C-alpha positions in Angstrom: -13.3 -19.3 -7.3 -15.7 -19.6 -10.2 -15.4 -15.9 -10.9 -11.6 -16.2 -11.1 -11.8 -19.2 -13.4 -14.2 -17.3 -15.7 -11.9 -14.3 -15.9 -8.9 -16.5 -16.7 -10.9 -18.3 -19.5 -12.0 -14.9 -20.8 -8.4 -13.7 -20.9 -7.2 -16.8 -22.7 -10.0 -16.5 -25.2 -9.1 -12.9 -26.0 -5.5 -13.9 -26.5 -6.5 -16.7 -28.8 -8.8 -14.5 -30.8 -6.4 -11.6 -31.3 -3.1 -13.4 -31.4 0.0 -12.9 -29.3 0.9 -9.4 -28.0 2.9 -7.3 -30.5 6.6 -7.3 -30.0 9.4 -4.8 -30.7 12.3 -6.8 -32.1 15.7 -6.0 -33.5 17.8 -7.7 -36.2 21.4 -7.6 -37.3 23.1 -8.9 -40.5 23.8 -12.2 -38.8 20.2 -13.0 -37.6 17.9 -11.2 -39.9 16.5 -14.3 -41.6 15.8 -16.0 -38.3 14.0 -13.0 -37.0 11.9 -12.6 -40.1 10.9 -16.3 -40.0 9.4 -15.8 -36.5 7.4 -12.6 -37.2 3.7 -12.5 -36.1 0.9 -10.0 -36.4 1.7 -6.7 -34.8 5.5 -7.3 -34.6 7.9 -4.4 -35.3 11.3 -5.5 -36.5 14.0 -2.8 -36.5 17.1 -3.5 -38.5 20.3 -2.2 -36.8 22.8 -0.3 -38.9 24.9 -2.4 -41.2 25.1 -4.1 -44.6 22.7 -7.0 -45.1 23.3 -9.7 -47.7 20.3 -10.0 -50.0 18.0 -12.8 -50.5 15.3 -12.3 -47.9 12.2 -14.3 -48.5 9.0 -13.0 -46.8 6.7 -15.9 -47.1 3.4 -16.3 -45.3 3.6 -13.2 -43.1 0.1 -12.5 -42.1 -0.5 -9.2 -40.3 -3.9 -7.9 -39.6 -5.6 -4.5 -40.3 -5.2 -3.5 -36.7 -1.8 -5.2 -36.3 0.4 -5.1 -39.4 3.9 -6.6 -39.4 6.5 -3.9 -39.8 10.1 -4.3 -41.0 11.9 -1.0 -40.6 15.4 0.1 -41.2 17.3 3.3 -40.3 17.6 4.9 -43.7 21.0 4.9 -45.4 22.5 3.2 -42.3 20.6 0.0 -43.1 21.7 -1.3 -46.5 20.3 -4.4 -48.2 22.8 -5.6 -50.8 21.9 -7.3 -54.0 23.1 -10.8 -54.5 23.1 -12.8 -57.8 20.4 -15.3 -58.3 17.8 -14.0 -55.9 15.7 -10.8 -55.4 16.8 -8.8 -52.4 13.4 -9.0 -50.8 10.9 -11.5 -52.3 7.3 -11.5 -51.0 5.0 -14.5 -51.2 1.5 -14.9 -49.7 1.8 -11.9 -47.4 -0.8 -9.5 -46.1 -0.8 -6.4 -43.9 3.0 -6.0 -44.1 5.0 -2.8 -44.0 8.6 -2.3 -45.4 9.9 1.1 -44.4 13.1 3.2 -44.2 15.5 0.8 -46.0 18.3 1.3 -48.4 18.6 -1.2 -51.3 21.9 -1.3 -53.2 21.8 -3.7 -56.1 25.6 -3.4 -56.6 24.9 -3.5 -60.4 23.8 -7.2 -60.2 20.8 -8.6 -62.2 18.4 -8.7 -59.3 15.2 -6.8 -58.4 15.1 -4.9 -55.1 11.5 -5.7 -53.9 9.4 -8.3 -55.8 6.2 -10.1 -55.2 7.2 -13.3 -57.0 5.1 -15.9 -58.8 5.4 -18.6 -56.1 2.1 -17.8 -54.4 -1.3 -19.3 -53.7 -3.1 -16.3 -52.1 -1.3 -13.3 -53.6 -0.1 -10.4 -51.6 -2.5 -7.7 -50.3 -2.3 -4.6 -48.1 1.4 -4.2 -48.5 3.0 -0.8 -47.7 6.4 0.1 -49.2 7.4 3.5 -47.8 10.4 5.8 -47.6 12.9 3.4 -49.1 15.8 4.3 -51.3 16.8 2.0 -54.3 20.0 2.5 -56.2 22.3 0.5 -58.5 19.6 -1.7 -60.0 20.3 -0.6 -63.6 22.4 -3.5 -65.0 19.6 -4.3 -67.5 16.3 -2.7 -68.7 14.5 -5.7 -67.1 15.9 -5.1 -63.6 13.2 -3.5 -61.5 13.1 -1.5 -58.3 9.6 -2.5 -57.1 7.9 -5.4 -59.0 4.8 -7.6 -58.7 4.5 -10.9 -60.5 1.6 -12.3 -58.5 -2.0 -11.1 -57.9 -1.7 -8.0 -55.7 -4.1 -5.5 -54.3 -4.2 -2.6 -51.9 -0.5 -1.8 -52.0 0.7 1.6 -50.8 4.0 2.6 -52.5 4.8 5.9 -50.9 7.8 8.3 -50.6 10.4 6.0 -52.2 13.4 7.2 -54.2 14.5 5.0 -57.1 17.5 6.2 -59.0 19.0 4.7 -62.2 17.0 1.4 -62.3 16.4 -0.6 -65.4 12.7 0.0 -64.7 11.6 1.9 -61.6 8.3 0.2 -60.8 6.7 -2.6 -62.8 3.3 -3.8 -61.5 1.6 -6.8 -62.9 3.0 -9.5 -65.2 3.6 -9.1 -69.0 1.0 -11.8 -69.8 -1.8 -9.9 -68.0 -2.6 -12.8 -65.7 -1.2 -11.4 -62.4 -3.1 -8.2 -61.9 -2.2 -5.3 -59.7 -5.4 -3.8 -58.3 -6.5 -0.9 -56.2 -3.1 0.5 -55.4 -2.0 4.0 -54.1 1.3 5.2 -55.6 2.3 8.6 -54.2 5.2 10.9 -53.3 7.8 8.8 -55.1 10.8 10.1 -57.0 11.9 7.9 -59.8 14.8 9.2 -61.9 16.9 8.1 -64.8 15.6 4.6 -65.5 16.6 2.8 -68.7 13.0 2.0 -69.5 9.8 3.0 -67.7 9.8 5.1 -64.6 6.6 3.1 -63.9 4.3 0.7 -65.7 1.1 -1.0 -64.7 0.3 -4.0 -67.0 -2.9 -4.9 -68.7 -5.3 -7.3 -67.0 -7.0 -10.4 -68.3 -10.0 -12.0 -66.5 -9.2 -11.8 -62.8 -8.4 -14.9 -60.7 -10.9 -15.6 -57.9 -8.7 -15.3 -54.9 -9.1 -13.4 -51.6 -6.3 -11.0 -52.4 -8.3 -9.3 -55.2 -11.5 -7.2 -54.8 -14.5 -8.2 -56.9 -16.2 -4.9 -57.3 -15.1 -1.7 -59.1 -12.0 -0.1 -57.6 -9.5 2.7 -58.3 -5.7 2.9 -58.5 -4.4 6.3 -57.5 -1.1 7.7 -58.9 -0.4 11.1 -57.4 2.3 13.6 -56.3 5.1 11.6 -57.9 8.1 12.8 -59.9 8.9 10.7 -63.0 12.1 11.9 -64.7 13.8 10.1 -67.7 17.4 10.5 -68.8 19.0 10.1 -72.2 20.4 6.6 -71.8 19.5 4.3 -74.7 16.8 1.7 -74.2 18.0 -1.6 -75.8 14.7 -3.4 -75.3 12.7 -0.5 -76.8 11.9 3.1 -75.9 9.4 3.5 -73.1 7.2 6.3 -71.7 7.9 7.7 -68.3 4.6 6.3 -67.1 2.2 3.7 -68.7 -1.1 2.4 -67.3 -2.8 -0.3 -69.3 -6.3 -1.6 -69.6 -8.6 -3.6 -67.3 -10.5 -6.9 -67.9 -13.0 -6.6 -70.8 -15.8 -8.0 -68.6 -16.3 -9.4 -65.1 -14.6 -8.3 -61.9 -12.3 -5.3 -62.6 -13.9 -4.3 -65.9 -15.1 -1.1 -64.3 -11.9 -0.2 -62.6 -10.4 3.3 -62.9 -7.0 5.1 -62.8 -6.8 8.5 -61.1 -3.5 10.3 -62.1 -3.0 13.7 -60.6 -0.5 16.1 -59.1 2.5 14.4 -60.8 5.6 15.8 -62.6 6.5 13.9 -65.8 9.8 15.4 -67.1 12.0 14.7 -70.1 11.7 11.9 -72.6 13.8 12.2 -75.8 12.2 9.3 -77.7 8.7 8.5 -76.4 5.6 10.0 -74.9 5.7 11.1 -71.3 2.5 9.2 -70.4 0.6 6.5 -72.2 -2.8 5.2 -71.0 -5.5 2.7 -72.0 -8.9 1.9 -70.5 -10.6 4.2 -68.0 -8.4 7.1 -66.7 -8.7 10.6 -65.3 -5.6 12.8 -65.7 -5.6 16.2 -64.0 -3.4 18.9 -62.5 -0.1 17.3 -63.6 2.9 19.0 -65.2 4.4 17.5 -68.4 7.6 19.0 -69.7 10.6 18.6 -72.0 9.6 16.0 -74.6 9.8 16.4 -78.4 7.0 13.8 -78.9 3.7 13.6 -77.0 2.8 14.5 -73.5 -0.2 12.2 -73.1 -0.9 9.4 -75.6 -4.2 7.6 -75.1 -4.3 4.5 -77.3 -5.7 1.0 -77.5 -2.9 -1.3 -76.3 -2.4 -5.0 -75.4 -5.9 -5.9 -76.7 -7.6 -3.3 -74.5 -9.7 -0.4 -75.8 -10.4 3.1 -74.7 -13.3 3.2 -72.2 -13.4 6.6 -70.4 -10.8 9.4 -70.8 -10.8 12.7 -68.8 -7.8 15.0 -69.3 -8.1 18.4 -67.6 -6.2 21.1 -65.8 -2.7 19.9 -66.9 0.2 22.1 -67.9 2.5 21.2 -70.8 5.8 23.0 -71.4 8.2 22.2 -74.2 6.2 19.2 -75.4 5.8 18.5 -79.2 2.1 17.5 -78.9 0.2 17.9 -75.7 -2.5 15.2 -76.1 -3.0 12.5 -78.7 -6.1 10.3 -78.5 -6.4 7.3 -80.9 -10.0 6.2 -81.2 -13.2 7.2 -79.3 -13.6 6.3 -75.7 -16.9 4.5 -75.3 -18.0 5.7 -71.9 -17.0 9.4 -71.8 -14.4 11.8 -73.1 -13.2 15.3 -72.1 -10.1 17.3 -72.8 -10.6 20.6 -70.9 -8.9 23.5 -69.2 -5.4 22.4 -70.1 -2.5 24.8 -70.8 0.2 24.2 -73.4 3.4 26.2 -73.8 5.7 25.5 -76.8 7.7 27.4 -79.4 6.8 25.1 -82.4 3.6 25.6 -84.3 0.5 23.8 -83.0 -0.6 21.5 -85.8 -3.0 19.3 -83.7 -6.6 20.3 -82.9 -6.9 21.8 -79.4 -10.5 21.7 -78.2 -12.4 24.7 -77.1 -11.8 25.4 -73.4 -8.0 24.7 -73.5 -5.3 27.4 -73.8 -1.9 27.5 -75.6 0.9 30.0 -75.7 4.3 30.4 -77.3 7.1 30.7 -74.8 7.3 34.4 -75.5 3.6 34.9 -74.8 3.7 32.6 -71.7 6.7 34.4 -70.1 4.5 37.4 -69.5 1.9 35.3 -67.7 3.8 32.3 -66.2 6.7 32.7 -63.7 9.2 30.5 -65.6 7.9 28.5 -68.6 11.4 27.0 -69.2 11.6 23.2 -69.6 14.7 22.8 -67.5 15.0 21.4 -63.9 16.0 24.1 -61.6 14.2 26.8 -63.7 10.7 25.5 -64.5 8.0 27.2 -62.5 4.5 26.9 -64.1 2.6 29.1 -61.7 0.7 31.8 -63.5 1.1 35.5 -62.5 -2.5 36.0 -63.1 -5.6 33.8 -63.8 -5.7 32.2 -67.2 -9.4 31.9 -68.0 -10.9 28.7 -69.4 -14.4 27.9 -70.5 -15.8 24.5 -69.8 -19.3 23.4 -70.5 -21.7 22.4 -67.6 -22.0 19.0 -69.2 -18.2 18.4 -68.9 -18.0 19.9 -65.4 -20.6 17.4 -64.2 -18.6 14.5 -65.6 -15.4 15.5 -63.9 -16.7 16.3 -60.5 -16.7 12.6 -59.5 -12.9 12.5 -59.6 -10.6 12.5 -56.6 -9.4 16.0 -55.7 -10.8 17.5 -59.0 -11.0 20.8 -57.1 -7.4 21.0 -56.0 -4.5 22.3 -58.1 -1.0 20.8 -58.6 0.1 21.9 -55.1 -3.1 20.6 -53.4 -4.6 24.1 -53.0 -8.4 24.3 -53.3 -9.5 26.2 -56.4 -12.7 26.9 -58.2 -12.6 24.1 -60.7 -12.6 24.5 -64.5 -12.7 28.3 -64.6 -8.9 28.5 -65.1 -6.5 26.6 -67.4 -3.4 24.7 -66.3 -2.2 22.7 -63.3 -1.5 25.7 -60.9 -3.5 28.6 -59.8 -1.8 32.0 -59.1 0.2 32.2 -55.9 2.4 34.7 -54.2 4.7 31.9 -53.0 7.4 30.9 -55.4 7.4 27.1 -55.7 9.6 25.9 -58.6 9.2 22.3 -59.9 12.7 21.6 -58.7 11.2 21.5 -55.2 10.0 18.1 -56.5 9.3 16.2 -53.3 6.2 17.7 -51.7 5.6 17.0 -48.0 4.1 13.6 -47.3 1.2 15.4 -45.5 -0.8 17.0 -48.2 -4.2 18.7 -47.9 -5.3 16.5 -50.8 -5.2 13.2 -49.0 -8.2 11.0 -50.0 -8.0 7.3 -50.6 -10.1 4.3 -51.2 -8.5 2.4 -48.3 
């Protein structure tokens, strides 16, 4: 009898410690809000096909590392509709939460699709937003596909398609007081926004809350496609991608951006990429912009700290790289390849290579800055010379030894984002498989 009682008490203690057993639940447009309000750690909520009116508030949903809460749709069969006056999905004080396989249709209304709003005490951390499609959120340049306006860390934004938004992804608040920290943004397609395809805002001194790490951390931006259109930008022209500076001192002051394996295509009035702070940019393709490919500048009161730009390919870009000022902690521009018809007026450091289009057409498969035609694979190796000192600086970066497609290569001995390959892989292939050989992360 005593043994039986002991076993029962042990069982009860295990249940108490780990929470209730995970449940597989379903929801329909009529009961979604009720089902969401009852979610617990480990629950999987599957939305049935249908059209769901917007305005879903995800507040205080606390999953665990071993038992996240998952809300999953069935792709285009599960449509969350925008509704005036409320974000379609609004997160507040959530952790270890997954939103997957949903279609967001803003219906042209002035609402964001997914937003971590300001009403929060703890912030939102360990949020995964994966394989969603966001359309019709372009009524205004300030309307955003995925937005954070509260302290957020350890988000994974992966495999989403955002078409025609006002701004595709906007992470952090404009005042710098709601930081986005240690994220992984990968395999997304963001096309034809009014403003940014994506922006991460500058950061002021970091609030001391559990959602934010205190030590140095890295935000990874890789394998995305950022394509601008020609629509006017009433609130000001914007780069395809902008990453801003970190706190000047204290927690976060030694954070870092790793930006690699991306396509940044077309911008008629601005640079393709703008960066401040501490950033490594390698094995990306930049194409079709009369202005600048990469602009590294002091911005929003933040200075240049560490800037490494290497193994990128530029096609049809007016000026490949422009750096305003001197990074204080390290600087390298090495083994990049630029192809353009206009004369190169800017300095191009030793160890980088540039061709006219006529010269490049003999060496590169299709150096034509047009979707459907651009293929930057070289027919033969394009040698580059990089000093041992610079090599040692760059070898600390994630996947420094993989090219644009994720293939291993001998780093720094060749210029450009791609190594020679017998397989034709035009840039229009755009969405690379979610399982890449170059998968490393801080999480």
